[in-house]
C-alpha atoms as an extended CHARMM CRD file, in Angstrom:
* protein
*
       164  EXT
         1         1  ALA       CA             -2.0260000000       43.0450000000      -87.2820000000  PROA      1               0.0000000000
         2         2  GLU       CA             -4.4060000000       44.2710000000      -84.2950000000  PROA      2               0.0000000000
         3         3  ASN       CA             -5.3370000000       47.6670000000      -83.6320000000  PROA      3               0.0000000000
         4         4  HSD       CA             -6.8390000000       48.8200000000      -80.6240000000  PROA      4               0.0000000000
         5         5  PHE       CA             -7.9910000000       52.2590000000      -81.8940000000  PROA      5               0.0000000000
         6         6  TRP       CA            -10.6130000000       53.4290000000      -84.5860000000  PROA      6               0.0000000000
         7         7  ASN       CA             -9.1360000000       55.1740000000      -87.5740000000  PROA      7               0.0000000000
         8         8  ALA       CA            -11.6780000000       58.0510000000      -86.6200000000  PROA      8               0.0000000000
         9         9  SER       CA            -10.1650000000       61.3260000000      -87.2040000000  PROA      9               0.0000000000
        10        10  SER       CA             -6.8910000000       63.5700000000      -87.6720000000  PROA      10              0.0000000000
        11        11  ALA       CA             -7.2000000000       64.1560000000      -83.8460000000  PROA      11              0.0000000000
        12        12  CYS       CA             -7.7110000000       60.8440000000      -82.6760000000  PROA      12              0.0000000000
        13        13  CYS       CA             -6.7100000000       58.0710000000      -83.2730000000  PROA      13              0.0000000000
        14        14  ASN       CA             -4.5120000000       56.7070000000      -86.3240000000  PROA      14              0.0000000000
        15        15  PHE       CA             -1.4980000000       56.8640000000      -84.1100000000  PROA      15              0.0000000000
        16        16  PHE       CA              0.7800000000       54.7800000000      -86.6180000000  PROA      16              0.0000000000
        17        17  ASP       CA             -0.4060000000       56.0200000000      -89.8480000000  PROA      17              0.0000000000
        18        18  SER       CA             -2.5210000000       52.9670000000      -90.4920000000  PROA      18              0.0000000000
        19        19  ASP       CA             -4.3150000000       52.3940000000      -93.5220000000  PROA      19              0.0000000000
        20        20  VAL       CA             -7.4700000000       50.5070000000      -91.6870000000  PROA      20              0.0000000000
        21        21  ASN       CA            -10.5770000000       51.3430000000      -93.3240000000  PROA      21              0.0000000000
        22        22  ASP       CA            -12.8270000000       51.3660000000      -89.9720000000  PROA      22              0.0000000000
        23        23  VAL       CA            -15.6770000000       53.4050000000      -91.8990000000  PROA      23              0.0000000000
        24        24  ALA       CA            -16.0270000000       50.0240000000      -94.3830000000  PROA      24              0.0000000000
        25        25  TYR       CA            -15.3410000000       47.5020000000      -91.6610000000  PROA      25              0.0000000000
        26        26  LEU       CA            -18.4320000000       48.8100000000      -89.3430000000  PROA      26              0.0000000000
        27        27  ALA       CA            -20.2130000000       49.5340000000      -92.3610000000  PROA      27              0.0000000000
        28        28  GLY       CA            -20.0100000000       45.9260000000      -93.2030000000  PROA      28              0.0000000000
        29        29  LEU       CA            -20.2810000000       44.4340000000      -89.5620000000  PROA      29              0.0000000000
        30        30  ILE       CA            -23.9640000000       46.7200000000      -89.9800000000  PROA      30              0.0000000000
        31        31  ASP       CA            -25.3800000000       44.7850000000      -93.4240000000  PROA      31              0.0000000000
        32        32  ALA       CA            -23.9490000000       41.7100000000      -91.9380000000  PROA      32              0.0000000000
        33        33  VAL       CA            -26.2860000000       42.1200000000      -88.7640000000  PROA      33              0.0000000000
        34        34  LYS       CA            -28.8850000000       43.1820000000      -90.9120000000  PROA      34              0.0000000000
        35        35  ASP       CA            -28.4190000000       40.2200000000      -93.1620000000  PROA      35              0.0000000000
        36        36  ALA       CA            -27.9960000000       37.4700000000      -90.1690000000  PROA      36              0.0000000000
        37        37  TYR       CA            -30.9660000000       38.8320000000      -87.6510000000  PROA      37              0.0000000000
        38        38  THR       CA            -34.5500000000       40.9470000000      -88.3420000000  PROA      38              0.0000000000
        39        39  ILE       CA            -33.6040000000       44.4710000000      -87.6230000000  PROA      39              0.0000000000
        40        40  ASP       CA            -35.5480000000       47.8150000000      -87.4410000000  PROA      40              0.0000000000
        41        41  GLU       CA            -32.9750000000       49.5020000000      -90.1640000000  PROA      41              0.0000000000
        42        42  LYS       CA            -34.1270000000       53.1250000000      -88.8230000000  PROA      42              0.0000000000
        43        43  ARG       CA            -33.2390000000       52.2070000000      -85.4800000000  PROA      43              0.0000000000
        44        44  VAL       CA            -29.4890000000       51.6420000000      -86.1200000000  PROA      44              0.0000000000
        45        45  TYR       CA            -27.2940000000       53.3230000000      -82.8850000000  PROA      45              0.0000000000
        46        46  LEU       CA            -23.6810000000       53.8710000000      -82.4760000000  PROA      46              0.0000000000
        47        47  ILE       CA            -22.6510000000       54.3100000000      -79.4590000000  PROA      47              0.0000000000
        48        48  GLY       CA            -18.4760000000       55.3640000000      -78.6660000000  PROA      48              0.0000000000
        49        49  HSD       CA            -16.5010000000       56.1790000000      -75.5830000000  PROA      49              0.0000000000
        50        50  SER       CA            -13.6510000000       58.6780000000      -76.0070000000  PROA      50              0.0000000000
        51        51  ASN       CA            -11.6530000000       57.2760000000      -79.6920000000  PROA      51              0.0000000000
        52        52  GLY       CA            -14.9750000000       55.5230000000      -80.2620000000  PROA      52              0.0000000000
        53        53  GLY       CA            -17.4500000000       58.6470000000      -80.3220000000  PROA      53              0.0000000000
        54        54  PHE       CA            -15.1680000000       60.1760000000      -82.7800000000  PROA      54              0.0000000000
        55        55  MET       CA            -15.7850000000       56.9150000000      -84.8260000000  PROA      55              0.0000000000
        56        56  SER       CA            -19.2950000000       57.3670000000      -83.8140000000  PROA      56              0.0000000000
        57        57  TYR       CA            -19.7250000000       60.8930000000      -85.4110000000  PROA      57              0.0000000000
        58        58  ARG       CA            -17.6370000000       60.1750000000      -88.6120000000  PROA      58              0.0000000000
        59        59  MET       CA            -19.8250000000       57.0240000000      -89.2260000000  PROA      59              0.0000000000
        60        60  ALA       CA            -23.2320000000       59.3620000000      -88.7180000000  PROA      60              0.0000000000
        61        61  HSD       CA            -21.3030000000       61.8030000000      -91.2720000000  PROA      61              0.0000000000
        62        62  GLU       CA            -20.5470000000       59.1990000000      -93.8600000000  PROA      62              0.0000000000
        63        63  HSD       CA            -23.5550000000       56.6020000000      -93.4960000000  PROA      63              0.0000000000
        64        64  SER       CA            -26.4810000000       59.0230000000      -92.6820000000  PROA      64              0.0000000000
        65        65  GLY       CA            -28.8370000000       57.0430000000      -94.5470000000  PROA      65              0.0000000000
        66        66  THR       CA            -27.7870000000       54.0240000000      -92.2560000000  PROA      66              0.0000000000
        67        67  ILE       CA            -27.2220000000       55.4360000000      -88.4970000000  PROA      67              0.0000000000
        68        68  ALA       CA            -30.2640000000       56.7600000000      -87.3000000000  PROA      68              0.0000000000
        69        69  ALA       CA            -28.4180000000       58.2840000000      -84.1810000000  PROA      69              0.0000000000
        70        70  ILE       CA            -24.9590000000       58.2060000000      -82.0880000000  PROA      70              0.0000000000
        71        71  ALA       CA            -23.9480000000       58.8080000000      -78.6410000000  PROA      71              0.0000000000
        72        72  SER       CA            -20.6170000000       60.1250000000      -77.9530000000  PROA      72              0.0000000000
        73        73  LEU       CA            -19.1120000000       60.1280000000      -74.7170000000  PROA      73              0.0000000000
        74        74  ALA       CA            -16.0940000000       62.4290000000      -74.0420000000  PROA      74              0.0000000000
        75        75  GLY       CA            -15.6280000000       62.1550000000      -78.1670000000  PROA      75              0.0000000000
        76        76  ALA       CA            -16.0030000000       65.1210000000      -80.5190000000  PROA      76              0.0000000000
        77        77  ASP       CA            -16.6480000000       65.6260000000      -84.3890000000  PROA      77              0.0000000000
        78        78  GLN       CA            -14.1930000000       66.3500000000      -87.0590000000  PROA      78              0.0000000000
        79        79  THR       CA            -12.2700000000       69.7230000000      -86.7130000000  PROA      79              0.0000000000
        80        80  GLN       CA            -12.4330000000       70.0130000000      -90.3950000000  PROA      80              0.0000000000
        81        81  PRO       CA            -15.5850000000       71.7120000000      -91.8930000000  PROA      81              0.0000000000
        82        82  ARG       CA            -17.6910000000       69.2940000000      -94.0590000000  PROA      82              0.0000000000
        83        83  PRO       CA            -21.0760000000       69.7310000000      -95.6900000000  PROA      83              0.0000000000
        84        84  ALA       CA            -24.1580000000       68.3100000000      -94.2700000000  PROA      84              0.0000000000
        85        85  PRO       CA            -24.8900000000       64.9100000000      -94.3880000000  PROA      85              0.0000000000
        86        86  PRO       CA            -27.9160000000       63.6250000000      -96.8780000000  PROA      86              0.0000000000
        87        87  ASN       CA            -29.6890000000       62.6510000000      -93.6290000000  PROA      87              0.0000000000
        88        88  PRO       CA            -30.1470000000       63.9060000000      -90.3320000000  PROA      88              0.0000000000
        89        89  VAL       CA            -28.8770000000       61.7450000000      -87.3890000000  PROA      89              0.0000000000
        90        90  HSD       CA            -29.9080000000       62.1350000000      -83.7050000000  PROA      90              0.0000000000
        91        91  VAL       CA            -26.7310000000       63.3650000000      -81.4450000000  PROA      91              0.0000000000
        92        92  LEU       CA            -25.9860000000       62.9470000000      -77.5880000000  PROA      92              0.0000000000
        93        93  GLN       CA            -23.3480000000       64.1200000000      -76.6150000000  PROA      93              0.0000000000
        94        94  ILE       CA            -21.6240000000       63.6250000000      -73.0700000000  PROA      94              0.0000000000
        95        95  HSD       CA            -18.7250000000       65.1510000000      -71.9740000000  PROA      95              0.0000000000
        96        96  GLY       CA            -17.1890000000       65.9910000000      -68.6170000000  PROA      96              0.0000000000
        97        97  THR       CA            -15.6610000000       69.2790000000      -68.1840000000  PROA      97              0.0000000000
        98        98  ALA       CA            -12.9180000000       68.0970000000      -66.2610000000  PROA      98              0.0000000000
        99        99  ASP       CA            -11.4490000000       65.6170000000      -68.8510000000  PROA      99              0.0000000000
       100       100  THR       CA             -8.1720000000       66.6920000000      -69.7570000000  PROA      100             0.0000000000
       101       101  ALA       CA             -7.0260000000       64.3400000000      -72.4460000000  PROA      101             0.0000000000
       102       102  ILE       CA            -10.3100000000       64.9980000000      -74.8260000000  PROA      102             0.0000000000
       103       103  THR       CA            -11.1480000000       68.4700000000      -73.4470000000  PROA      103             0.0000000000
       104       104  TYR       CA            -14.8850000000       69.6780000000      -73.3640000000  PROA      104             0.0000000000
       105       105  GLU       CA            -13.4830000000       73.0030000000      -74.6430000000  PROA      105             0.0000000000
       106       106  GLY       CA            -11.6030000000       71.5070000000      -77.3780000000  PROA      106             0.0000000000
       107       107  GLY       CA             -7.8330000000       71.3990000000      -78.5260000000  PROA      107             0.0000000000
       108       108  GLU       CA             -5.3350000000       69.5390000000      -79.3870000000  PROA      108             0.0000000000
       109       109  PHE       CA             -4.5950000000       65.5690000000      -79.0040000000  PROA      109             0.0000000000
       110       110  ARG       CA             -1.3370000000       64.1540000000      -79.6830000000  PROA      110             0.0000000000
       111       111  GLY       CA             -0.9560000000       66.6250000000      -82.8100000000  PROA      111             0.0000000000
       112       112  GLY       CA             -4.7000000000       66.4970000000      -84.2120000000  PROA      112             0.0000000000
       113       113  GLY       CA             -7.1960000000       69.2770000000      -83.0610000000  PROA      113             0.0000000000
       114       114  HSD       CA            -10.4980000000       68.5940000000      -81.9950000000  PROA      114             0.0000000000
       115       115  PRO       CA            -13.1130000000       70.9440000000      -81.4600000000  PROA      115             0.0000000000
       116       116  GLY       CA            -15.2100000000       71.0990000000      -78.1930000000  PROA      116             0.0000000000
       117       117  ALA       CA            -18.4980000000       69.5000000000      -76.9870000000  PROA      117             0.0000000000
       118       118  LYS       CA            -20.0990000000       72.4550000000      -77.7070000000  PROA      118             0.0000000000
       119       119  GLU       CA            -18.9390000000       72.7160000000      -81.3760000000  PROA      119             0.0000000000
       120       120  SER       CA            -18.8810000000       69.1410000000      -81.9260000000  PROA      120             0.0000000000
       121       121  VAL       CA            -23.0950000000       69.3240000000      -81.2060000000  PROA      121             0.0000000000
       122       122  GLY       CA            -23.0770000000       72.8790000000      -83.0860000000  PROA      122             0.0000000000
       123       123  ASN       CA            -21.9000000000       71.2280000000      -85.8400000000  PROA      123             0.0000000000
       124       124  TRP       CA            -24.9910000000       68.3130000000      -85.8900000000  PROA      124             0.0000000000
       125       125  SER       CA            -27.2520000000       71.1430000000      -84.9230000000  PROA      125             0.0000000000
       126       126  ALA       CA            -26.4270000000       72.9940000000      -88.1560000000  PROA      126             0.0000000000
       127       127  HSD       CA            -26.2300000000       69.7040000000      -90.4170000000  PROA      127             0.0000000000
       128       128  ASN       CA            -29.7170000000       68.7430000000      -89.0000000000  PROA      128             0.0000000000
       129       129  GLY       CA            -31.4580000000       72.0330000000      -89.3880000000  PROA      129             0.0000000000
       130       130  CYS       CA            -31.3920000000       73.0900000000      -86.1400000000  PROA      130             0.0000000000
       131       131  ALA       CA            -31.7930000000       76.4470000000      -84.3130000000  PROA      131             0.0000000000
       132       132  ALA       CA            -28.0820000000       77.6800000000      -83.3060000000  PROA      132             0.0000000000
       133       133  THR       CA            -29.1400000000       78.0200000000      -79.5750000000  PROA      133             0.0000000000
       134       134  GLY       CA            -30.2350000000       74.9050000000      -77.5600000000  PROA      134             0.0000000000
       135       135  LEU       CA            -32.4850000000       75.3700000000      -74.9660000000  PROA      135             0.0000000000
       136       136  ASP       CA            -31.8500000000       74.9640000000      -71.2270000000  PROA      136             0.0000000000
       137       137  ALA       CA            -33.1580000000       71.3070000000      -70.0290000000  PROA      137             0.0000000000
       138       138  GLY       CA            -32.2890000000       71.9930000000      -66.7240000000  PROA      138             0.0000000000
       139       139  THR       CA            -29.5090000000       70.1430000000      -64.6920000000  PROA      139             0.0000000000
       140       140  VAL       CA            -29.6820000000       66.7000000000      -62.9760000000  PROA      140             0.0000000000
       141       141  ASP       CA            -27.8440000000       64.9260000000      -60.4120000000  PROA      141             0.0000000000
       142       142  LEU       CA            -26.0890000000       62.0670000000      -61.6300000000  PROA      142             0.0000000000
       143       143  ASP       CA            -23.5130000000       61.6300000000      -58.7290000000  PROA      143             0.0000000000
       144       144  GLY       CA            -24.4170000000       61.7350000000      -55.1650000000  PROA      144             0.0000000000
       145       145  GLY       CA            -21.2200000000       61.8430000000      -53.8840000000  PROA      145             0.0000000000
       146       146  LEU       CA            -20.5500000000       65.6060000000      -55.0730000000  PROA      146             0.0000000000
       147       147  GLU       CA            -22.8400000000       68.6000000000      -53.6170000000  PROA      147             0.0000000000
       148       148  GLY       CA            -25.9060000000       69.6380000000      -55.8800000000  PROA      148             0.0000000000
       149       149  ALA       CA            -26.7360000000       68.9190000000      -59.6140000000  PROA      149             0.0000000000
       150       150  GLU       CA            -23.8490000000       68.6170000000      -61.6390000000  PROA      150             0.0000000000
       151       151  THR       CA            -25.1910000000       67.9670000000      -64.9360000000  PROA      151             0.0000000000
       152       152  ASP       CA            -26.2830000000       70.4750000000      -67.4260000000  PROA      152             0.0000000000
       153       153  ILE       CA            -28.7100000000       69.2930000000      -70.3940000000  PROA      153             0.0000000000
       154       154  THR       CA            -28.8550000000       71.2030000000      -73.3970000000  PROA      154             0.0000000000
       155       155  ARG       CA            -31.1350000000       70.3670000000      -75.8100000000  PROA      155             0.0000000000
       156       156  TYR       CA            -31.4140000000       71.0450000000      -79.6830000000  PROA      156             0.0000000000
       157       157  THR       CA            -34.7740000000       70.5570000000      -80.9190000000  PROA      157             0.0000000000
       158       158  SER       CA            -36.2500000000       73.4590000000      -82.5640000000  PROA      158             0.0000000000
       159       159  GLY       CA            -36.6750000000       73.9350000000      -86.3940000000  PROA      159             0.0000000000
       160       160  CYS       CA            -34.7480000000       70.6350000000      -87.0010000000  PROA      160             0.0000000000
       161       161  ASN       CA            -35.5120000000       68.8510000000      -90.2250000000  PROA      161             0.0000000000
       162       162  ASN       CA            -37.3600000000       65.5780000000      -90.0140000000  PROA      162             0.0000000000
       163       163  GLY       CA            -35.5300000000       63.0380000000      -88.3420000000  PROA      163             0.0000000000
       164       164  GLY       CA            -32.8490000000       65.3020000000      -87.1620000000  PROA      164             0.0000000000
């Protein structure tokens, strides 16, 4: 059977109670790439949009010794509290405040809860030993069709563990 989703979290998106182990699949894929190509094993990055963002967070937590950084676009971390992974992982979270599916503030999606963008980043700030409060790094104008700078940047860099 072919799946069109990642089995990433209770919130997103195992709609059919599949027992597919996407963590094992992605870990095996990374190992296959390592075996076939000369890569810098300290620079393995994942990027995911929506459900893929949830999957990136899950992989970062469960394979922090392999994953150096993730970028999640409109995804979120787990709702359930978990202990920090053994290794720090860099996180870039990109999320629109007008998203009605995976909301910026967090909430329910098809019966499963998800934290908001700030809470997701806050979880990883804590995992990485960073200060709880991010630093305002200004705004940027990424959309010429909108008046003014519509994108806020917050950085969590103070006190972070090595690599986090």
